[in-house]
C-alpha positions in Angstrom: 104.5 55.1 39.4 103.1 55.7 42.9 106.0 54.6 45.2 105.8 54.0 48.9 109.0 53.8 51.0 109.0 52.2 54.4 111.9 52.9 56.8 112.1 50.4 59.6 115.1 52.0 61.4 114.6 53.5 64.9 117.1 56.2 63.9 116.5 59.0 61.4 120.3 59.2 60.7 120.9 55.5 60.2 122.6 54.0 57.1 119.4 52.2 56.1 117.3 55.4 56.3 119.9 57.3 54.3 120.1 54.6 51.6 116.3 54.5 51.4 116.1 58.3 50.8 119.0 58.0 48.3 117.1 55.3 46.4 114.0 57.4 46.1 116.1 60.3 44.8 117.8 58.0 42.2 114.3 56.9 41.0 113.8 60.5 40.0 111.1 61.6 37.6 109.8 58.1 37.0 108.1 58.3 40.4 104.9 60.5 40.0 103.9 60.2 43.6 105.9 59.2 46.7 104.6 58.4 50.2 107.3 58.0 52.9 106.4 55.9 56.0 108.9 56.2 58.8 107.7 53.6 61.3 109.6 55.3 64.1 107.2 58.3 63.7 104.1 56.2 64.1 102.5 56.0 67.6 104.4 53.4 69.6 101.4 52.3 71.6 99.3 51.7 68.5 102.1 49.6 67.0 102.7 47.6 70.1 99.0 46.9 70.8 98.2 46.3 67.1 95.7 49.2 67.0 95.0 49.4 63.3 92.2 51.9 63.9 94.7 54.6 65.0 94.5 57.5 62.5 98.2 57.5 61.6 98.3 53.8 61.1 95.2 54.0 58.9 96.9 56.7 56.8 100.0 54.5 56.4 98.0 51.4 55.4 95.9 53.5 52.9 99.1 54.8 51.3 100.4 51.3 51.0 97.2 50.1 49.5 97.5 52.7 46.7 101.2 51.9 46.0 102.4 50.5 42.7 105.9 49.8 44.0 107.3 49.5 47.5 110.8 50.1 49.0 111.5 48.7 52.4 114.6 49.5 54.3 115.9 48.1 57.6 119.1 47.6 59.6 119.9 44.0 60.4 120.3 43.3 64.1 121.4 39.8 65.3 120.6 38.2 61.9 117.1 39.7 61.7 115.3 42.8 60.4 114.4 45.5 63.0 111.7 44.8 65.6 110.2 48.2 64.7 109.6 47.0 61.1 108.2 43.7 62.4 105.6 45.6 64.5 104.5 47.5 61.4 104.4 44.4 59.1 102.6 42.4 61.6 99.8 44.9 61.6 99.2 44.9 57.9 96.3 43.1 56.2 97.2 39.7 54.9 97.3 40.8 51.2 98.8 44.3 51.8 101.6 43.6 49.2 99.5 41.7 46.7 100.5 42.6 43.1 103.1 45.2 44.3 106.7 44.8 43.3 108.9 45.1 46.4 112.6 46.1 46.8 114.2 45.3 50.2 117.2 47.4 51.3 119.2 46.3 54.3 122.3 47.4 56.1 124.6 45.6 58.5 128.0 45.5 60.0 129.4 42.6 57.9 128.5 40.5 54.9 127.6 37.7 57.2 124.2 39.3 57.8 123.2 39.3 54.1 121.2 36.0 54.5 118.9 37.7 57.0 117.0 39.2 54.0 116.3 35.7 52.5 115.6 33.8 55.7 113.9 36.5 57.8 112.4 39.3 55.7 111.4 37.7 52.3 109.2 35.0 53.9 107.2 37.8 55.7 106.9 39.8 52.4 105.6 36.7 50.6 103.1 36.0 53.4 101.8 39.5 52.8 101.1 38.7 49.2 104.3 40.0 47.5 105.0 37.8 44.5 107.6 40.1 42.8 110.5 40.7 45.2 113.3 42.2 43.1 117.0 41.7 43.9 117.6 43.0 47.4 120.3 45.5 48.1 122.5 44.8 51.2 125.1 47.3 52.3 127.9 46.9 54.9 129.2 49.6 57.1 132.3 49.8 55.0 130.2 50.5 51.9 128.4 53.4 53.6 131.0 55.7 55.3 130.0 58.8 57.3 130.4 61.9 55.3 129.8 65.0 57.4 126.7 67.0 56.5 125.9 64.7 53.5 125.2 61.8 55.9 127.0 59.0 54.2 129.1 58.2 51.1 128.2 55.1 49.2 130.8 53.2 47.1 130.3 52.7 43.4 129.5 48.9 43.5 126.7 49.5 46.0 125.2 52.3 43.9 125.4 50.1 40.8 123.5 47.3 42.5 120.9 49.8 43.8 120.4 51.2 40.3 119.9 47.7 38.8 117.3 46.8 41.4 115.5 50.1 41.0 115.3 49.4 37.3 113.6 46.1 38.0 111.2 47.7 40.4 110.3 50.7 38.3 109.9 48.9 35.0 107.9 46.0 36.3 104.6 46.1 34.3 101.5 46.4 36.5 99.4 43.3 36.6 96.3 43.4 34.4 93.2 43.2 36.5 90.4 41.4 34.7 86.8 41.4 35.9 85.6 38.0 37.0 82.8 36.5 34.9 79.7 35.2 36.5 78.4 31.9 35.4 76.2 32.4 32.4 77.4 36.0 31.9 77.9 37.4 28.4 81.3 36.9 26.8 81.1 40.3 25.2 83.8 42.7 26.4 82.7 45.0 29.1 83.6 48.7 29.5 85.9 49.3 32.4 86.1 52.7 34.0 89.7 53.7 34.9 90.5 56.6 37.2 93.9 58.2 37.2 95.5 59.4 40.4 98.3 62.0 40.4 
């Protein structure tokens, strides 16, 4: 699988960034190619002005277009996903997530922010074409405790939920793309050229 991870945290050392990297690591050898998009590293002016012609924005969009699975991580602030992530998602083409399974990962101070995934983030993912949004993973501060040089330590129940959602994401069969038949065209099967990307 070609996996793309999108970090919407403004901090490299945040809980959501750490959990996203941890999820990619737990996916292991099943991921043949991984592109990591850290929105905080994209040009701020291009994001704010919606300049989709910026070279770094173009590269991020191209990576997402090739993805077969998408991980999106964000901290929850005031019952909503991060403004940084919103800037990136707002700049995507309307069908950027079409036919791509998506796993949303979010972190927040208390369980009360869990509903932000359903009421704030999932509608935006659906508007971008995502039809398969696997069970989201939400972690509270108490489930991700600071652990020195390791970053954070996750509790067992959180890791179990993460593994279950990763299984749903990674084992989701890719949709079969069938060529459209023109009116009056032959019903004989056509040869379709397939290119493999490593």
